[in-house]
C-alpha positions as CSV (number, residue, x, y, z in Angstrom):
1,M,57.2,92.2,100.0
2,R,57.3,88.5,98.7
3,I,54.1,87.9,100.4
4,G,52.5,90.8,98.2
5,V,53.7,89.4,95.1
6,L,52.0,86.0,95.9
7,L,48.7,87.2,96.8
8,R,48.5,89.1,93.6
9,A,49.6,86.6,91.7
10,L,46.9,84.2,93.6
11,C,44.2,87.0,93.0
12,G,45.5,86.8,89.2
13,C,44.7,82.6,89.2
14,L,41.7,83.3,91.1
15,L,39.9,86.0,89.0
16,L,41.5,83.7,85.4
17,F,39.2,81.0,87.3
18,A,36.9,82.9,87.7
19,C,36.7,84.1,84.3
20,I,37.3,80.8,82.7
21,T,34.2,79.2,84.9
22,T,32.1,82.1,84.1
23,S,32.6,81.6,80.1
24,A,32.1,78.0,80.4
25,M,28.6,78.3,81.9
26,S,27.7,80.8,79.4
27,Q,27.7,78.0,76.6
28,P,24.4,76.4,75.9
29,E,23.6,73.1,76.3
30,P,25.2,70.6,73.9
31,V,22.3,69.6,71.4
32,P,22.3,65.7,71.5
33,R,21.8,63.8,68.1
34,M,17.9,62.6,67.6
35,R,18.9,59.4,68.3
36,D,19.9,59.5,71.6
37,R,17.8,62.0,72.6
38,A,14.4,63.8,70.6
39,F,13.2,67.3,71.6
40,D,9.8,69.4,69.7
41,K,10.8,71.3,66.7
42,D,10.3,74.7,68.8
43,S,13.0,73.4,71.0
44,Y,15.8,72.7,68.5
45,I,15.4,76.8,67.0
46,G,15.8,77.7,70.5
47,F,19.0,75.5,70.4
48,A,19.7,77.4,67.0
49,N,19.5,80.8,68.7
50,Q,21.5,80.3,71.6
51,W,24.3,78.6,70.2
52,R,24.4,81.4,67.1
53,E,24.4,84.1,70.0
54,Y,26.9,82.2,71.6
55,I,29.4,82.3,68.2
56,E,28.6,85.6,68.0
57,K,30.1,86.7,71.4
58,H,32.9,84.2,71.6
59,G,33.5,83.2,68.0
60,E,33.5,80.2,66.1
61,T,35.1,76.8,66.9
62,V,34.2,73.7,65.4
63,D,32.3,72.3,68.7
64,A,29.9,75.4,68.4
65,L,29.2,75.0,64.8
66,I,28.4,71.3,65.1
67,N,25.7,72.0,67.6
68,L,24.6,75.0,65.7
69,G,24.1,73.2,62.3
70,R,22.7,70.2,64.3
71,A,20.0,72.1,66.1
72,E,18.8,73.9,62.6
73,R,19.2,70.4,61.0
74,Y,16.6,69.1,63.4
75,S,14.4,72.6,63.4
76,G,14.0,71.9,59.5
77,D,16.5,74.0,58.2
78,L,19.2,72.0,55.9
79,E,20.7,74.6,54.3
80,A,21.7,76.7,57.5
81,A,22.6,73.0,59.0
82,K,24.6,72.5,55.7
83,R,26.5,76.0,56.1
84,A,27.5,75.3,59.5
85,G,28.5,71.7,59.3
86,K,30.7,73.1,56.3
87,R,32.3,75.8,57.9
88,A,33.2,73.5,61.1
89,V,35.0,71.4,58.0
90,E,36.9,74.5,57.0
91,L,38.0,75.2,60.5
92,G,38.6,71.2,61.4
93,P,40.3,69.7,58.3
94,D,40.9,66.6,60.6
95,N,37.9,66.9,62.6
96,P,36.0,63.3,63.0
97,S,32.6,64.9,64.6
98,A,33.2,67.9,61.8
99,L,33.4,66.0,58.6
100,V,30.6,63.1,60.2
101,F,27.9,65.9,60.7
102,Y,28.6,67.7,57.4
103,A,28.3,63.9,55.6
104,E,25.2,63.8,57.0
105,C,23.8,66.9,56.0
106,I,24.9,66.6,52.6
107,M,23.9,62.9,52.2
108,I,20.3,64.0,53.3
109,D,20.4,66.0,49.9
110,G,21.6,63.6,47.8
111,G,25.6,63.8,48.1
112,T,26.1,60.7,48.9
113,A,29.6,60.4,46.8
114,E,30.5,63.7,48.8
115,A,29.6,62.1,51.8
116,E,31.1,59.1,51.6
117,K,34.4,60.6,51.0
118,L,33.9,62.6,54.5
119,L,32.5,59.6,56.1
120,E,36.1,57.4,54.9
121,R,38.4,60.6,55.9
122,S,36.7,60.7,59.4
123,R,37.5,57.0,59.8
124,A,41.0,56.6,59.0
125,I,41.6,59.5,61.2
126,A,39.3,57.4,64.1
127,P,38.4,54.1,63.1
128,D,36.5,53.4,66.2
129,D,34.3,56.4,65.5
130,G,30.6,54.6,66.3
131,D,28.9,57.4,64.4
132,A,31.2,57.8,61.6
133,L,30.3,53.5,61.1
134,M,27.1,54.0,61.9
135,E,26.9,56.6,59.0
136,L,28.7,54.9,56.7
137,A,26.3,52.0,56.8
138,A,23.4,54.1,56.3
139,L,24.8,55.6,53.5
140,H,25.5,52.2,51.8
141,L,22.1,50.9,52.4
142,R,21.0,54.1,50.8
143,T,22.6,53.7,47.3
144,G,22.0,49.9,47.5
145,E,25.4,48.7,47.9
146,F,24.2,46.2,50.6
147,E,27.6,44.3,50.5
148,K,29.1,47.6,52.0
149,A,26.6,47.9,54.6
150,T,27.2,44.2,55.7
151,A,31.1,45.1,55.5
152,T,30.9,47.8,57.6
153,L,27.9,46.8,59.4
154,K,30.4,43.7,61.0
155,T,32.8,46.0,61.9
156,M,30.7,47.4,64.3
157,F,29.5,44.8,65.5
158,D,33.1,43.5,66.5
159,R,34.1,46.9,67.4
160,K,31.2,46.7,70.1
161,I,29.9,50.0,68.2
162,I,26.7,49.0,68.7
163,S,25.6,48.6,72.7
164,R,24.7,45.4,74.7
165,P,20.9,46.4,75.2
166,L,20.5,47.3,71.7
167,Q,22.0,44.0,70.6
168,D,19.6,42.2,72.7
169,Y,17.1,44.3,71.3
170,G,18.0,43.3,67.7
171,Y,18.2,39.5,69.0
172,N,14.5,39.5,70.1
173,M,13.4,40.7,67.2
174,L,14.7,37.7,65.1
175,V,14.5,35.1,67.2
176,G,11.2,34.5,66.8
177,L,10.4,35.0,63.2
178,P,9.6,32.1,60.9
179,T,12.6,31.0,58.4
180,G,12.6,33.4,55.4
181,A,10.5,36.0,57.0
182,V,10.0,39.6,56.2
183,L,10.5,42.0,58.9
184,I,9.7,45.9,58.1
185,T,11.6,48.2,60.6
186,N,11.6,51.9,61.3
187,G,14.2,53.4,62.7
188,D,17.9,53.2,63.2
189,N,17.7,51.5,67.2
190,D,15.2,48.8,65.5
191,T,17.3,48.4,61.9
192,F,21.0,48.7,62.5
193,P,21.2,45.8,65.7
194,P,19.5,43.3,63.9
195,L,21.5,43.9,60.6
196,A,24.3,43.9,62.4
197,L,23.8,40.6,64.6
198,Q,23.0,39.4,61.5
199,A,26.5,40.9,59.8
200,G,28.4,40.1,62.9
201,M,27.0,36.5,64.3
202,N,25.6,35.5,61.1
203,F,22.2,34.9,63.4
204,R,18.6,34.9,61.5
205,T,20.3,35.4,57.8
206,D,17.0,34.0,56.4
207,V,15.3,36.8,57.7
208,V,14.7,39.8,55.4
209,V,15.5,43.6,57.4
210,I,13.3,45.9,55.3
211,N,13.7,49.7,56.5
212,W,10.2,51.5,55.5
213,N,12.3,54.9,55.8
214,L,14.5,53.9,52.9
215,L,11.9,52.0,50.5
216,R,10.7,55.3,49.0
217,L,14.4,55.9,47.7
218,P,14.7,53.6,43.8
219,E,18.5,52.4,44.4
220,Y,17.3,50.9,47.8
221,A,13.9,49.3,46.1
222,D,16.2,47.9,43.5
223,A,18.8,46.6,45.1
224,L,16.6,44.6,47.4
225,S,14.6,43.4,43.9
226,R,18.1,42.1,42.7
227,K,18.8,40.5,46.1
228,H,15.7,38.7,46.6
229,A,14.1,37.0,44.3
230,Y,11.1,36.6,45.2
231,L,10.6,40.2,44.1
232,K,11.0,39.9,40.6
233,S,7.8,38.2,40.7
234,A,6.4,41.8,39.4
235,E,7.4,44.1,37.2
236,Q,9.6,47.1,38.8
237,P,7.6,50.3,40.4
238,K,7.9,53.8,38.8
239,T,8.8,56.0,41.3
240,G,7.8,59.8,41.1
241,T,4.4,59.9,42.5
242,A,2.4,58.9,46.2
243,A,0.3,56.0,44.6
244,E,3.7,54.9,43.0
245,D,5.5,54.8,46.0
246,P,7.6,51.9,46.1
247,R,7.2,51.0,49.4
248,T,3.4,50.3,48.4
249,S,4.3,47.7,45.6
250,I,7.1,46.0,47.6
251,A,4.5,45.3,50.5
252,Q,2.2,44.0,48.0
253,W,4.3,42.0,46.3
254,I,5.5,40.1,49.6
255,K,2.1,39.6,50.2
256,D,1.4,37.9,47.1
257,Q,4.1,35.7,47.8
258,K,2.9,34.2,51.0
259,V,5.9,35.4,52.5
260,P,5.7,35.5,56.8
261,L,5.7,39.6,56.8
262,Y,6.3,41.3,60.3
263,I,6.2,45.0,61.0
264,A,8.0,46.1,64.2
265,V,6.0,47.7,66.7
266,T,7.9,51.2,66.1
267,V,6.0,51.3,62.8
268,S,3.5,54.0,63.5
269,E,-0.4,53.3,62.4
270,E,0.4,56.5,59.7
271,H,3.5,54.7,58.5
272,L,1.6,51.4,58.1
273,E,-1.1,53.2,56.4
274,E,1.6,53.9,53.6
275,L,2.3,50.6,53.0
276,G,-1.0,49.5,52.5
277,L,-0.7,47.6,55.6
278,K,-3.0,46.8,58.7
279,P,-2.3,44.5,61.4
280,D,-4.4,43.4,64.1
281,P,-2.7,44.2,67.1
282,A,-4.0,41.0,68.6
283,I,-1.4,38.9,66.4
284,E,1.2,40.4,68.3
285,E,4.4,38.3,68.1
286,G,6.8,39.6,70.5
287,L,8.4,43.0,69.3
288,S,6.3,42.9,65.7
289,W,2.7,42.5,64.3
290,R,2.3,39.9,62.3
291,V,0.8,40.5,59.1
292,A,1.1,37.7,57.3
293,G,1.9,33.9,57.2
294,K,1.3,31.5,60.3
295,G,2.1,32.7,63.8
296,L,2.4,31.8,67.3
297,S,-0.7,31.3,69.3
298,A,-0.9,33.4,72.7
299,E,0.9,31.2,75.3
300,E,3.5,30.3,72.4
301,A,4.0,34.2,72.1
302,A,4.0,34.9,75.9
303,R,6.5,32.2,76.1
304,L,8.8,33.6,73.6
305,V,9.2,36.4,75.2
306,L,9.7,34.5,79.0
307,E,11.8,31.9,77.4
308,R,14.0,32.9,74.8
309,F,14.0,36.9,74.9
310,R,17.4,38.4,76.0
311,L,16.4,40.8,79.0
312,D,19.1,40.6,81.6
313,S,20.8,43.9,79.6
314,A,17.1,45.8,79.9
315,T,18.0,46.6,83.3
316,D,21.2,46.5,83.3
317,W,23.2,48.6,86.1
318,D,26.4,48.6,84.4
319,F,25.4,50.3,81.2
320,A,25.5,54.3,80.6
321,W,21.6,54.6,80.5
322,D,22.1,58.6,81.6
323,L,23.6,59.0,77.9
324,A,21.5,57.3,76.0
325,P,18.0,58.5,77.6
326,E,16.0,57.8,74.2
327,L,17.4,54.4,74.4
328,S,15.7,54.1,77.7
329,S,12.6,56.3,77.6
330,L,11.5,54.7,74.3
331,T,13.3,51.6,73.0
332,M,12.7,49.7,76.4
333,T,9.4,51.3,76.7
334,N,9.0,49.1,73.7
335,Y,9.3,45.7,75.9
336,V,7.1,47.2,78.5
337,N,4.3,47.9,76.0
338,S,4.6,44.8,74.2
339,M,4.2,42.6,77.1
340,M,1.0,44.7,78.2
341,R,-0.9,43.8,75.2
342,L,0.3,40.5,75.5
343,V,-1.0,40.2,78.6
344,G,-4.4,41.3,77.8
345,R,-4.3,39.1,74.5
346,G,-6.6,36.3,75.2
347,G,-5.1,32.6,75.6
348,V,-2.0,33.7,77.4
349,S,-1.6,31.6,80.5
350,A,-2.3,32.5,84.3
351,D,1.1,31.9,85.5
352,S,2.4,33.3,82.0
353,R,0.8,36.7,82.4
354,C,2.5,37.1,86.4
355,R,5.7,36.4,85.0
356,L,5.3,39.0,81.9
357,L,3.7,41.6,84.3
358,H,7.0,40.4,86.6
359,R,9.3,41.2,84.1
360,A,7.8,44.3,82.6
361,A,7.6,45.8,86.0
362,A,10.9,45.0,86.5
363,I,11.9,47.4,83.5
364,A,9.5,49.7,84.0
365,E,10.3,50.5,88.1
366,F,14.0,50.6,86.4
367,H,13.7,53.1,83.8
368,H,11.0,55.2,85.5
369,L,8.9,54.6,83.1
370,D,5.0,56.6,82.9
371,T,3.8,52.9,83.0
372,E,5.4,51.9,85.9
373,A,2.3,52.2,87.6
374,Q,-0.1,50.7,85.3
375,V,2.2,47.8,85.4
376,K,2.7,47.2,89.2
377,A,-1.1,47.5,89.5
378,L,-1.9,45.0,87.3
379,L,0.7,42.4,88.6
380,K,-1.1,43.2,91.9
381,K,-4.6,42.0,90.7
382,C,-2.5,39.0,89.0
383,E,-0.7,38.5,91.8
384,A,-4.1,38.6,94.3
385,K,-6.0,35.5,92.1
């Protein structure tokens, strides 16, 4: 009798375990942040449909609503994303992830004051939450509150929110620039690391780091003009039309002032055209193109990479690369592509070419990049000479 009871209990436990396992298996794939891993629009629409069906079947949870909202946001439906974010906060008023996600959504739509309250609330609950700190820094940059942004970036640096590979990437972006240079960047991974190093280490604070996306915001453009005297040399640009885009005006001011101007390699040709800039790839230096100012020779640019760049973290086995696939596939790719372009530039010694290709091949092989075979073929030719 006792054995029968035990068997029935065991069967019940197994059935419960099977149900839980089946339920867990039916949950869709989590939607990562775009800076961690990016998909195309159709994929995000598919994610949204999967999470919508999951919620209809299993009910609303904070996690499900965040995933649904993130998929809707990245597919282009901001209003739907805001509704999901608002509902997530209603269900989890003290959930840091819900607070940060909803803040992201309303910040895009101009609700910076409300977004700041949500982010500060999230930070009070989870002081070391990297997402909240990064969004706070982004918000303060958007609104032109550079002192607040610097304080937040210093906190991010002190608490090691920015990973070592990204810290080194930021260091490598700054280390070879001439005194007083202006560096125009593109996304999170080439904007926050150099700014965090400037805030946390007081490293290369003479370099002005400008994000081209933010230049379209009057508050950001105005703050740059107030902070940097040479940007006051012309009338403040009006906003409202493409021809009066502050990005184009400020870029022209910088060129007129004869300031050393560099464009990060992550800025696309389309973006450069919007800025009215067309750098020559032949004067690429490290991780940026030189547009204005006296720069390095080809051999000097090669030695900058070989002797001054911090590259060990690019092949660090202890770093969890599988949790940051975009960092591996995109940011590390920038190293390889830049080295390959430099190898093809005239004026680089044979020894430097081979050393650059050795470095590029090691990074490409470590991350299984598409350029691995190409780099190794070039290296083989170099070594055969």
